[in-house]
C-alpha positions as a Markdown table, in Angstrom:
| # | Residue | x | y | z |
|---|---|---|---|---|
| 1 | Met | 12.3 | -7.1 | 6.6 |
| 2 | Asn | 11.4 | -4.1 | 4.9 |
| 3 | Gly | 9.3 | -1.1 | 6.7 |
| 4 | Ile | 5.9 | -2.6 | 4.9 |
| 5 | Gly | 6.7 | -5.6 | 6.6 |
| 6 | Glu | 7.4 | -4.9 | 10.1 |
| 7 | Gly | 4.6 | -2.4 | 9.5 |
| 8 | Ile | 2.3 | -5.3 | 9.1 |
| 9 | Gly | 4.0 | -7.2 | 11.7 |
| 10 | Ala | 3.6 | -4.8 | 14.2 |
| 11 | Ala | -0.5 | -3.7 | 13.8 |
| 12 | Ile | -1.5 | -7.7 | 14.0 |
| 13 | Glu | 0.8 | -7.6 | 17.2 |
| 14 | Gly | -1.1 | -5.0 | 18.7 |
| 15 | Gly | -4.7 | -6.3 | 17.0 |
| 16 | Leu | -4.0 | -9.6 | 18.8 |
| 17 | Leu | -2.8 | -8.3 | 22.4 |
| 18 | Ala | -6.3 | -6.1 | 21.8 |
| 19 | Arg | -7.8 | -8.9 | 21.9 |
| 20 | Ala | -5.9 | -11.0 | 24.5 |
| 21 | Val | -7.2 | -8.7 | 27.1 |
| 22 | Glu | -11.0 | -7.5 | 25.1 |
| 23 | Pro | -13.6 | -9.8 | 24.5 |
| 24 | Ser | -16.3 | -10.2 | 21.1 |
| 25 | Gln | -19.6 | -8.5 | 21.7 |
| 26 | Gly | -21.0 | -10.3 | 18.9 |
| 27 | Glu | -19.9 | -13.9 | 20.1 |
| 28 | Ala | -21.7 | -13.6 | 23.2 |
| 29 | Arg | -25.2 | -13.1 | 21.2 |
| 30 | Gln | -24.6 | -16.3 | 19.2 |
| 31 | Gln | -27.1 | -19.0 | 19.9 |
| 32 | Pro | -26.2 | -23.0 | 19.5 |
| 33 | His | -29.3 | -24.5 | 18.0 |
| 34 | Thr | -29.5 | -27.7 | 20.4 |
| 35 | Pro | -28.0 | -28.3 | 23.5 |
| 36 | Thr | -25.3 | -30.8 | 22.8 |
| 37 | Ala | -22.3 | -32.1 | 24.9 |
| 38 | Cys | -19.3 | -30.1 | 25.1 |
| 39 | Leu | -16.4 | -31.5 | 22.9 |
| 40 | Asn | -14.0 | -30.4 | 25.1 |
| 41 | Cys | -15.5 | -32.1 | 28.7 |
| 42 | Gly | -18.8 | -33.7 | 27.7 |
| 43 | Ala | -21.1 | -31.7 | 29.8 |
| 44 | Met | -24.4 | -30.4 | 28.3 |
| 45 | Val | -24.2 | -27.2 | 26.7 |
| 46 | Thr | -27.6 | -25.3 | 26.6 |
| 47 | Gly | -25.3 | -21.9 | 25.7 |
| 48 | Val | -22.8 | -20.3 | 23.9 |
| 49 | Tyr | -20.1 | -21.9 | 26.0 |
| 50 | Cys | -19.9 | -25.0 | 28.1 |
| 51 | Gly | -20.5 | -24.2 | 32.2 |
| 52 | Gln | -17.8 | -26.3 | 32.8 |
| 53 | Cys | -14.9 | -25.6 | 31.4 |
| 54 | Gly | -16.0 | -22.5 | 29.4 |
| 55 | Gln | -15.0 | -23.7 | 25.5 |
| 56 | Lys | -17.6 | -22.5 | 22.7 |
| 57 | Ala | -20.4 | -25.4 | 22.5 |
| 58 | His | -20.1 | -24.9 | 18.1 |
| 59 | Val | -16.4 | -25.2 | 16.8 |
| 60 | His | -15.7 | -25.2 | 13.4 |
| 61 | Arg | -13.3 | -27.4 | 11.2 |
| 62 | Ser | -12.7 | -25.4 | 7.6 |
| 63 | Leu | -9.9 | -23.6 | 6.5 |
| 64 | Ala | -12.5 | -21.1 | 6.0 |
| 65 | Ala | -13.1 | -20.6 | 9.7 |
| 66 | Ile | -9.5 | -20.2 | 10.5 |
| 67 | Gly | -9.5 | -17.3 | 8.2 |
| 68 | His | -12.4 | -15.7 | 10.0 |
| 69 | Asp | -10.7 | -16.5 | 12.9 |
| 70 | Ile | -7.7 | -14.7 | 12.3 |
| 71 | Ile | -9.6 | -11.5 | 10.6 |
| 72 | His | -11.1 | -10.8 | 13.5 |
| 73 | Gly | -9.0 | -11.5 | 16.4 |
| 74 | Val | -6.6 | -9.6 | 14.2 |
| 75 | Leu | -8.6 | -6.3 | 13.1 |
| 76 | His | -11.4 | -6.6 | 16.4 |
| 77 | Leu | -14.2 | -6.3 | 13.9 |
| 78 | Asp | -17.1 | -6.6 | 16.1 |
| 79 | Gly | -19.8 | -4.1 | 17.1 |
| 80 | Lys | -17.8 | -3.0 | 20.0 |
| 81 | Leu | -15.5 | -1.3 | 17.5 |
| 82 | Trp | -18.1 | 0.5 | 15.9 |
| 83 | Asn | -20.3 | 1.9 | 19.3 |
| 84 | Thr | -16.9 | 2.9 | 20.6 |
| 85 | Leu | -14.7 | 5.1 | 17.5 |
| 86 | Pro | -17.5 | 7.3 | 17.0 |
| 87 | Leu | -17.5 | 8.5 | 20.9 |
| 88 | Leu | -14.1 | 8.2 | 21.2 |
| 89 | Ala | -13.7 | 10.3 | 18.2 |
| 90 | Phe | -16.2 | 13.4 | 18.2 |
| 91 | Lys | -17.9 | 12.3 | 22.2 |
| 92 | Pro | -14.8 | 11.4 | 24.2 |
| 93 | Gly | -15.9 | 12.7 | 27.2 |
| 94 | Gln | -19.6 | 11.1 | 27.2 |
| 95 | Leu | -17.6 | 7.8 | 26.0 |
| 96 | Thr | -15.1 | 8.1 | 29.4 |
| 97 | Arg | -17.7 | 8.7 | 31.4 |
| 98 | Arg | -20.1 | 6.2 | 30.0 |
| 99 | Phe | -17.4 | 3.6 | 30.6 |
| 100 | Ile | -16.9 | 4.5 | 34.1 |
| 101 | Glu | -20.3 | 4.5 | 35.3 |
| 102 | Gly | -20.4 | 0.4 | 34.3 |
| 103 | Glu | -21.4 | 1.0 | 30.1 |
| 104 | Arg | -18.9 | -1.8 | 29.2 |
| 105 | Ala | -19.9 | -4.6 | 27.7 |
| 106 | Lys | -20.9 | -1.8 | 24.8 |
| 107 | Phe | -17.7 | -0.6 | 24.1 |
| 108 | Val | -13.8 | -1.7 | 23.6 |
| 109 | Ser | -12.4 | -1.2 | 27.1 |
| 110 | Pro | -9.1 | 1.5 | 27.3 |
| 111 | Met | -6.7 | -0.9 | 27.8 |
| 112 | Ala | -7.5 | -2.7 | 24.2 |
| 113 | Met | -8.3 | 0.3 | 22.0 |
| 114 | Phe | -4.5 | 1.5 | 23.5 |
| 115 | Leu | -3.1 | -1.1 | 22.6 |
| 116 | Phe | -4.3 | -1.3 | 19.3 |
| 117 | Ser | -4.1 | 2.2 | 18.3 |
| 118 | Val | -0.7 | 2.2 | 19.3 |
| 119 | Phe | 0.5 | -0.8 | 17.6 |
| 120 | Ala | -1.4 | 0.3 | 14.6 |
| 121 | Met | 0.4 | 3.5 | 14.7 |
| 122 | Phe | 3.6 | 2.4 | 15.0 |
| 123 | Ala | 2.8 | 0.1 | 11.7 |
| 124 | Val | 1.3 | 2.7 | 9.5 |
| 125 | Phe | 4.5 | 4.9 | 10.5 |
| 126 | Gln | 6.7 | 1.9 | 9.4 |
| 127 | Met | 4.9 | 1.5 | 6.3 |
| 128 | Val | 4.4 | 5.3 | 5.2 |
| 129 | Gly | 8.7 | 5.6 | 6.2 |
| 130 | Leu | 8.2 | 7.7 | 8.8 |
| 131 | Thr | 10.9 | 6.3 | 11.5 |
| 132 | Ala | 14.1 | 7.9 | 12.7 |
| 133 | Pro | 17.0 | 7.5 | 10.5 |
| 134 | Ala | 19.5 | 4.5 | 11.9 |
| 135 | Asp | 22.5 | 4.4 | 9.6 |
| 136 | Phe | 25.3 | 7.5 | 11.0 |
| 137 | Gly | 27.9 | 6.1 | 13.1 |
| 138 | Arg | 30.0 | 7.8 | 15.5 |
| 139 | Gly | 29.9 | 11.4 | 14.4 |
| 140 | Phe | 26.4 | 12.0 | 15.3 |
| 141 | Ile | 27.4 | 12.2 | 18.7 |
| 142 | Asp | 31.5 | 13.3 | 18.6 |
| 143 | Gly | 30.6 | 16.2 | 16.6 |
| 144 | Ala | 27.6 | 17.7 | 17.9 |
| 145 | Ser | 29.3 | 21.0 | 18.2 |
| 146 | Gly | 30.5 | 20.7 | 15.2 |
| 147 | Gly | 33.7 | 19.4 | 16.0 |
| 148 | Ser | 33.9 | 16.4 | 12.9 |
| 149 | Ala | 33.1 | 19.0 | 10.0 |
| 150 | Phe | 36.3 | 20.9 | 11.4 |
| 151 | Glu | 38.2 | 18.2 | 11.6 |
| 152 | Thr | 37.5 | 16.7 | 7.6 |
| 153 | Ser | 37.8 | 19.8 | 6.6 |
| 154 | Ile | 41.2 | 20.1 | 7.8 |
| 155 | Arg | 42.3 | 16.7 | 6.7 |
| 156 | Glu | 41.0 | 17.3 | 3.5 |
| 157 | Gln | 42.9 | 20.5 | 2.9 |
| 158 | Met | 46.2 | 18.4 | 4.2 |
| 159 | Thr | 45.4 | 15.3 | 1.8 |
| 160 | Asp | 45.8 | 18.4 | -1.2 |
| 161 | Leu | 48.5 | 19.6 | 0.3 |
| 162 | Glu | 50.2 | 16.4 | 0.5 |
| 163 | Lys | 49.0 | 15.3 | -3.1 |
| 164 | Glu | 50.4 | 18.4 | -4.2 |
| 165 | Arg | 53.9 | 18.1 | -2.5 |
| 166 | Asp | 54.2 | 14.7 | -4.2 |
| 167 | Asn | 54.0 | 16.2 | -7.7 |
| 168 | Leu | 56.8 | 18.7 | -7.5 |
| 169 | Ala | 59.6 | 18.5 | -9.0 |
| 170 | Lys | 63.0 | 17.9 | -6.5 |
| 171 | Gly | 64.1 | 21.1 | -5.2 |
| 172 | Asp | 61.1 | 23.3 | -5.6 |
| 173 | Pro | 60.8 | 26.1 | -3.0 |
| 174 | Arg | 57.3 | 25.0 | -2.4 |
| 175 | His | 58.3 | 22.4 | -1.1 |
| 176 | Ser | 59.1 | 24.0 | 2.4 |
| 177 | Glu | 55.8 | 26.2 | 2.1 |
| 178 | Ile | 53.6 | 22.6 | 2.0 |
| 179 | Thr | 55.8 | 22.1 | 5.3 |
| 180 | Ser | 54.8 | 24.5 | 7.0 |
| 181 | Glu | 51.1 | 25.0 | 5.7 |
| 182 | Leu | 50.8 | 20.8 | 6.9 |
| 183 | Ala | 52.4 | 21.7 | 10.2 |
| 184 | Ala | 50.5 | 25.3 | 11.1 |
| 185 | Leu | 47.2 | 23.0 | 9.8 |
| 186 | Glu | 48.1 | 20.2 | 12.4 |
| 187 | Arg | 48.4 | 22.3 | 14.8 |
| 188 | Ile | 45.3 | 24.3 | 14.1 |
| 189 | Lys | 43.7 | 20.5 | 14.3 |
| 190 | Arg | 44.7 | 19.4 | 17.5 |
| 191 | Asn | 44.0 | 23.0 | 19.2 |
| 192 | Gly | 40.6 | 22.9 | 17.7 |
| 193 | Lys | 39.5 | 19.9 | 18.8 |
| 194 | Arg | 40.8 | 20.7 | 22.8 |
| 195 | Ala | 38.8 | 23.9 | 22.6 |
| 196 | Ala | 35.6 | 21.7 | 21.8 |
| 197 | Asp | 35.5 | 19.3 | 24.0 |
| 198 | Ala | 36.4 | 21.8 | 26.5 |
| 199 | Asn | 33.4 | 23.9 | 25.3 |
| 200 | Thr | 31.3 | 21.1 | 25.0 |
| 201 | Pro | 28.9 | 20.9 | 27.3 |
| 202 | Glu | 28.6 | 17.4 | 29.7 |
| 203 | Leu | 25.4 | 15.6 | 29.0 |
| 204 | Thr | 23.1 | 14.1 | 32.2 |
| 205 | Leu | 20.0 | 12.5 | 31.6 |
| 206 | Thr | 19.2 | 11.8 | 35.2 |
| 207 | Gly | 21.7 | 13.5 | 37.7 |
| 208 | Ile | 23.0 | 9.9 | 39.1 |
| 209 | Asp | 26.5 | 9.7 | 37.8 |
| 210 | Trp | 27.1 | 6.0 | 36.8 |
| 211 | Leu | 23.6 | 6.0 | 35.0 |
| 212 | Asp | 24.4 | 8.8 | 32.8 |
| 213 | Glu | 28.5 | 7.9 | 32.5 |
| 214 | Gly | 26.5 | 4.3 | 31.6 |
| 215 | Val | 23.9 | 5.3 | 29.1 |
| 216 | Ile | 26.4 | 8.3 | 27.4 |
| 217 | Ala | 28.9 | 5.3 | 26.8 |
| 218 | Lys | 26.9 | 3.7 | 25.3 |
| 219 | Trp | 25.4 | 6.0 | 22.9 |
| 220 | Lys | 29.1 | 7.2 | 22.1 |
| 221 | Lys | 29.8 | 3.6 | 21.2 |
| 222 | Asn | 26.8 | 2.6 | 18.7 |
| 223 | Pro | 24.6 | 5.3 | 18.0 |
| 224 | Ser | 23.1 | 3.1 | 15.0 |
| 225 | Leu | 22.3 | 0.7 | 17.6 |
| 226 | Met | 20.8 | 2.9 | 20.5 |
| 227 | Leu | 18.4 | 4.9 | 17.9 |
| 228 | Tyr | 17.0 | 1.0 | 16.7 |
| 229 | Lys | 16.6 | 0.5 | 20.3 |
| 230 | Leu | 14.7 | 3.6 | 21.2 |
| 231 | Gln | 12.3 | 3.4 | 18.4 |
| 232 | Ala | 11.4 | -0.6 | 19.4 |
| 233 | Asn | 11.3 | 0.4 | 22.9 |
| 234 | Gly | 9.0 | 3.3 | 21.7 |
| 235 | Tyr | 6.0 | 1.3 | 21.3 |
| 236 | Lys | 6.4 | -1.5 | 23.6 |
| 237 | Phe | 7.0 | 0.5 | 26.4 |
| 238 | Ser | 4.5 | 3.0 | 25.0 |
| 239 | Trp | 2.5 | 1.3 | 28.4 |
| 240 | Leu | 4.0 | 3.6 | 30.8 |
| 241 | Leu | 2.5 | 6.9 | 29.1 |
| 242 | Ile | -0.4 | 5.7 | 31.7 |
| 243 | Pro | 1.0 | 5.4 | 34.8 |
| 244 | Leu | 3.7 | 8.3 | 33.9 |
| 245 | Ser | 0.7 | 10.9 | 33.4 |
| 246 | Ile | -2.6 | 9.5 | 35.9 |
| 247 | Pro | -0.3 | 11.3 | 39.1 |
| 248 | Phe | -0.6 | 14.8 | 36.8 |
| 249 | Val | -4.3 | 13.7 | 36.5 |
| 250 | Trp | -4.8 | 12.9 | 39.7 |
| 251 | Leu | -3.8 | 16.3 | 40.9 |
| 252 | Met | -5.7 | 18.8 | 39.3 |
| 253 | Phe | -8.6 | 16.9 | 40.7 |
| 254 | Ala | -7.1 | 16.1 | 44.5 |
| 255 | Trp | -9.6 | 18.1 | 46.0 |
| 256 | Arg | -12.9 | 16.6 | 44.8 |
| 257 | Arg | -12.5 | 13.0 | 45.8 |
| 258 | Gln | -15.5 | 12.1 | 44.0 |
| 259 | Phe | -12.8 | 11.0 | 41.1 |
| 260 | Lys | -11.1 | 8.2 | 42.2 |
| 261 | Ala | -7.7 | 6.8 | 40.4 |
| 262 | Tyr | -9.5 | 4.6 | 38.5 |
| 263 | Asp | -11.1 | 7.1 | 36.8 |
| 264 | His | -8.0 | 8.8 | 36.0 |
| 265 | Ala | -6.7 | 6.0 | 34.5 |
| 266 | Val | -9.8 | 5.7 | 32.1 |
| 267 | Phe | -9.1 | 9.4 | 30.7 |
| 268 | Val | -5.9 | 8.6 | 30.4 |
| 269 | Thr | -6.1 | 5.6 | 28.3 |
| 270 | Tyr | -8.7 | 6.9 | 26.5 |
| 271 | Ser | -7.0 | 10.4 | 25.9 |
| 272 | Leu | -3.5 | 8.0 | 24.4 |
| 273 | Ala | -5.8 | 5.7 | 21.8 |
| 274 | Phe | -6.9 | 8.6 | 20.1 |
| 275 | Met | -3.6 | 10.7 | 20.0 |
| 276 | Ser | -2.6 | 7.5 | 18.4 |
| 277 | Leu | -5.7 | 7.4 | 15.9 |
| 278 | Leu | -4.8 | 10.9 | 14.9 |
| 279 | Phe | -1.3 | 9.9 | 14.2 |
| 280 | Ile | -1.9 | 7.9 | 11.8 |
| 281 | Thr | -4.4 | 9.9 | 9.8 |
| 282 | Met | -2.0 | 13.0 | 9.6 |
| 283 | Ser | 0.5 | 10.4 | 8.6 |
| 284 | Leu | -1.6 | 9.0 | 5.8 |
| 285 | Leu | -2.8 | 12.7 | 4.9 |
| 286 | Ser | 0.6 | 13.3 | 4.7 |
| 287 | Leu | 1.2 | 11.2 | 1.6 |
| 288 | Ile | -1.3 | 13.3 | -0.7 |
| 289 | Pro | 0.1 | 15.9 | -2.6 |
| 290 | Gly | -0.9 | 19.2 | 0.1 |
| 291 | Gly | -1.5 | 16.8 | 2.5 |
| 292 | Ser | 0.8 | 17.9 | 5.1 |
| 293 | Glu | -0.5 | 21.4 | 5.5 |
| 294 | Trp | -3.8 | 19.7 | 6.2 |
| 295 | Ala | -1.9 | 17.0 | 8.8 |
| 296 | Ala | -0.7 | 19.9 | 10.3 |
| 297 | Leu | -4.0 | 22.1 | 10.6 |
| 298 | Leu | -6.0 | 18.8 | 11.9 |
| 299 | Phe | -3.6 | 18.4 | 14.9 |
| 300 | Leu | -3.2 | 21.8 | 15.9 |
| 301 | Val | -7.0 | 22.0 | 15.6 |
| 302 | Gly | -8.2 | 18.5 | 16.4 |
| 303 | Ala | -5.6 | 18.0 | 19.1 |
| 304 | Pro | -6.8 | 20.9 | 21.8 |
| 305 | Leu | -10.6 | 20.3 | 20.9 |
| 306 | His | -10.4 | 16.5 | 21.7 |
| 307 | Leu | -8.6 | 16.8 | 24.6 |
| 308 | Tyr | -10.6 | 19.8 | 26.2 |
| 309 | Lys | -13.8 | 18.0 | 25.1 |
| 310 | Gln | -12.9 | 15.2 | 26.4 |
| 311 | Leu | -11.9 | 17.0 | 30.1 |
| 312 | Arg | -14.9 | 18.8 | 30.3 |
| 313 | Tyr | -17.5 | 16.2 | 29.2 |
| 314 | Ala | -15.7 | 13.0 | 31.4 |
| 315 | Tyr | -15.3 | 15.2 | 34.8 |
| 316 | Gly | -18.8 | 17.4 | 34.4 |
| 317 | Leu | -16.7 | 20.4 | 34.7 |
| 318 | Thr | -17.5 | 23.8 | 34.0 |
| 319 | Arg | -16.6 | 25.9 | 30.9 |
| 320 | Phe | -13.7 | 27.8 | 33.2 |
| 321 | Ser | -13.2 | 25.0 | 35.4 |
| 322 | Ala | -12.2 | 22.9 | 32.4 |
| 323 | Val | -10.3 | 25.7 | 30.5 |
| 324 | Trp | -7.6 | 26.2 | 33.4 |
| 325 | Arg | -7.0 | 22.5 | 33.7 |
| 326 | Phe | -7.0 | 22.1 | 30.5 |
| 327 | Phe | -3.9 | 24.3 | 30.2 |
| 328 | Val | -2.4 | 22.9 | 33.2 |
| 329 | Leu | -2.6 | 19.4 | 31.1 |
| 330 | Ile | -0.3 | 21.3 | 28.2 |
| 331 | Ile | 2.1 | 21.5 | 31.1 |
| 332 | Phe | 2.2 | 18.3 | 32.6 |
| 333 | Ser | 1.7 | 16.8 | 29.3 |
| 334 | Gln | 5.2 | 18.3 | 28.1 |
| 335 | Ile | 6.3 | 16.6 | 31.5 |
| 336 | Val | 5.2 | 13.3 | 30.8 |
| 337 | Leu | 6.7 | 13.1 | 27.0 |
| 338 | Val | 10.4 | 14.1 | 29.0 |
| 339 | Leu | 9.5 | 11.3 | 31.4 |
| 340 | Phe | 9.0 | 8.8 | 28.9 |
| 341 | Phe | 12.0 | 9.8 | 26.1 |
| 342 | Gln | 14.8 | 9.8 | 29.5 |
| 343 | Ser | 12.8 | 6.3 | 30.8 |
| 344 | Leu | 13.3 | 5.0 | 26.7 |
| 345 | Leu | 16.8 | 6.1 | 26.7 |
| 346 | Ile | 17.8 | 4.7 | 29.5 |
| 347 | Leu | 16.0 | 1.8 | 28.9 |
| 348 | Gly | 18.0 | 1.6 | 26.2 |
| 349 | Ala | 21.3 | 1.0 | 27.3 |
| 350 | Phe | 20.4 | -2.5 | 29.5 |
């Protein structure tokens, strides 16, 4: 399957997952024309849904209805999305605070927004070709310190000398010179490999010997497969960023008991959803001639500004409190990314 096909599939998957955790706002406003018997259980229905089994009072039986359900279910095009996106982009702190305080029917929930935006981000990455290469062999691992290129150069020299020797006439004194040169290159090759092995630091991921050895062994055996699994797990386990981030946010407010773990979860999830949407915008901008510079500028300005505004207004902080927590959160974010990447490496080994 090509990148566009995989991208469309990822977007549909994200939309369906978001739809599964988020009810529609528009459906709640519809009213049946007259009371009617439920087609599922037979009970009298006076509202949109049956009070006994929960089925809709009005059901469709047309291809147009199926098309409508697909578009509505996948893209989640209802009033909630259009209420949520402007606040998420420009007033994230207000959105976070209003959702925490109970205004939830108007907005897409943090988890639904996160699921849709993350899957949409990976879908766009696939379609624009922003994926890591997966067509390398063992040289990526074995030659990390330059050993593979060194051995290739030696082999090429030896091949050239052997060809030259085969073309020489019998009794040519050059035969003995080539033989000596080949022997010297063979010694250099052996000594160079031993030196590279001795100078290559041992890679450790967790400090647990059996786990590190298992992960590294699989990367050496088939790095292409491992990188593919790393890419696939990147969006399948992207939700791990939420539980990894919450403890660090809690640390910044540990002495302020009015903020609960739920508040931090909403803050983190909406923030991650925005970052995913930001990366989508950046990747699309990069397709425009000269758009890469604008994409970089958007990230350098938009990401920190959004994080600061959300932090300050979601928690009702003063400028000073928001600023120092902002810089601490930047450090914590890097730690979370390292933990997340290590988790993906370990998950990819099983």
